[in-house]
Residue, then its C-alpha position, 0 to 999 in steps of 0.5 A: m569640148r564639142r557641140w553636141s545636139r541641143w536639149l530636147a523638148g520631148t518633155m511634153s510626152c513624159i509630163a503628160l503621162t505623169a499628169a494623167s496619173a495625177n488627175a486620175q479620180e480616187p475610188a468612190s469610197a475615198q470620196t464619199n466621206p472625207p475626214a473633217a480635217q480634209q474638208d477644212a484643208p485647202a484644195r491641193e492643186s493637181l499636177g495637171s492643173l499646175l502644168h497648164d497656164p491659167k491664162d490660156h489653159k495650154f501646157d506650160m511648165s513655168r509654175w512647175l519649174l519656178e514655184h514648185k522646185g520642179f525639174l525639166p526632164v530633157p531626153i537627149v537625141i543626138s544625130d550629129p554626123a561627128v558621132g552618129y545617132g544616140g541619146g541620153l537624158a538631162l535634168a535641169f532644175f530651175h530655182r529663183p531665190e526668195g526676194a530675187a529680182t525677176t527683171r531689171t531696167t537696162a540703161d536705155g530703159r528697156q526691160q530685161m529678164v533676170p534668169p533663175n539659177i539653173f542646175g543640171g546633170m546629163a548622160m549620153k551615148t552614141e552608136n559609135g561608142s562615144h559616151a559622156y556624163g556630167a553636171g553643171a550650173m548657171l547661177h546669178f547673185k546680187d540681182d544679176r550683178w555676179r554670174y557663175t557658169g561652170g561644169i565638169a564632165k567625164a567623156s570618151m569620144n570617138l571622132d574623126f580629124y579630117t586632113p585639109g584636102r587641098l590637093f586630094e580628097p580629105v581623109a578621116i583620121g579616127y581617134n578617141t579622147d577619154g578623160i575629164m573636162s572642166f569649165q569654170k567662169v565668174s563674171r561681174r557686171l560693170g556699174e549699172q551697164e549690161l557689160f560683164l567682165g569674166v574670168s574663166w579656167i578651162y581644164m582638160d586631162l585626156d587619154l588620146s589614142f588613134d584607130v590606126e596607131s601609126d596615124r599618130g606620126l602624122f602629128t607633132d608631139k605638141e599636137v598630140t599633148e593630152t593635158s591643157s589648162g588655160l585661164g581666160l578673160s572675157l568682156q560681154y555686152d548683153q542687151r537681150d530681153n531674154s537669154f533663153t529665147p530672145n525677141s529683141g536686143w543683141l549680145g556681143m562678146i570677145e574672149g581669150n584663153f591662155y594655156d601655159d605650163v605654169i598653170g598645168s598645161d602640157t603645151t603653150f597656145q592661145s585661143y580667141r573667140s569674138h561673136a555677136y547675136g542680134y534680134l530684131p522684132l518685126a510686125s509687133q513681134r509676129f516675126v523675129l529676125a536674128g543674125r549671128v557672126d562668129a570668129r575663132w582663132a588660135n595661135g601657138d602649139i595647139p593640139f589638133y583636137r582643139l583647133p577652131y572649127i565651123d560651128l553651124r547647124g547642118i555641119g558635123s562638129a569639128r568637120y572643118q578645122d584650122t587655126r581660123a574659123a568664121t561663121v555667119e548665120s541668119e534666122l527668121r522666127w514666125n510666131v504663128t500663134p502665141r504658143w507655136a512658131l516656125i523658123g527658117f535659118a541659113g548660114a555659111g562658114r569657112t576655115w583657113g590659116r595653117h593649110n589654106s589662105f582665106g582666099d583659097a579656102q572654100s565656104q561651107v553652106a547649111k540651111g534648115v527649118g524648125v518648129r518651136y513651142l513656148i513651154a514656159s511662158m514666164l521664162g520666155l522659153y521655147t523648145g523644138v526641133d530643127y532639120a538642117f541640110g548640110p554639105e555632107d549630111d542632113t541632121v536633126y537638132i533638138q533645141v531648148g532655148s536659142a540654138w546659138r550658144 
């Protein structure tokens, strides 16, 4: 429902402790005269060796994740201004079925990685009392001809809705949503192209309350409905070389979700999104220049907490909302070494529709810097941290993979 902080790359410290204990020497008495059966048995690879790339001997989780059914423990650090500081833990399990393809050749002859299946669970809590837990999966079938993405979560979120502030300073209206949220999506590749047709179902059953109960009167009955159920249709073109941390190619997608009482929704409305991400390698991939455009809009009797908003690092989730929202962002990654990279990013967003025209609305600008580490070379997966400067707050984001979702 909201954009929380990204997965954390603090796995290195957790794994390092485990590896250190696994590499500790056995007592001398156990090494002096090993049983004959142990002398004949092949040497078992230590965890410390398993967590290093045999090519460059750097810390790397590729074989642990893909060959030994390991998991990626991801401490969650939250600093989103919408919910305050907090934390939690996520566990991501990677699995590639035996015999499954690892790459495929695109229509234009480029190589594209086929992601492994990912299963995960998470739990988090923030200083303002918000908390959530849930589980989900991203699965690929028939050599990436079919895709499934889905998850379910139980959450209680304490948030603020900001009045438009056209004539006066915006006022924050505190409210709480407590309930279940579910997202289910199945996609099918069309022919041999990088084109996917998707069908989705989004369901939310929430109990809504206000910090000041009289604030409920500021909204219509339909704006405070608590159950929404919608079916969606999407068309996605994905030419990226890697879906975790792309270096080249582009992704474009358009989707629409339709909510109606026939499928269990308390109110009727429609939400749409169109976005594109592009990646251009420069100087033999020493630099990667990326750009993003994202437009979201809604029609009908949409609940106030489901309005489109500016989704940009440095701006609190749902800080700026209206029936229309647009964002542009650029990012430059400098691969300083084969493992380490530095990034810089800047973007702007604007909301309009119900309260302002596009021309009257004010753009909000954010920018920042970050650092990345290639934690799984076989997956092309980078992790790291971003520091963003926004119009109200400076914010830290922990990233696993691309910051753009």
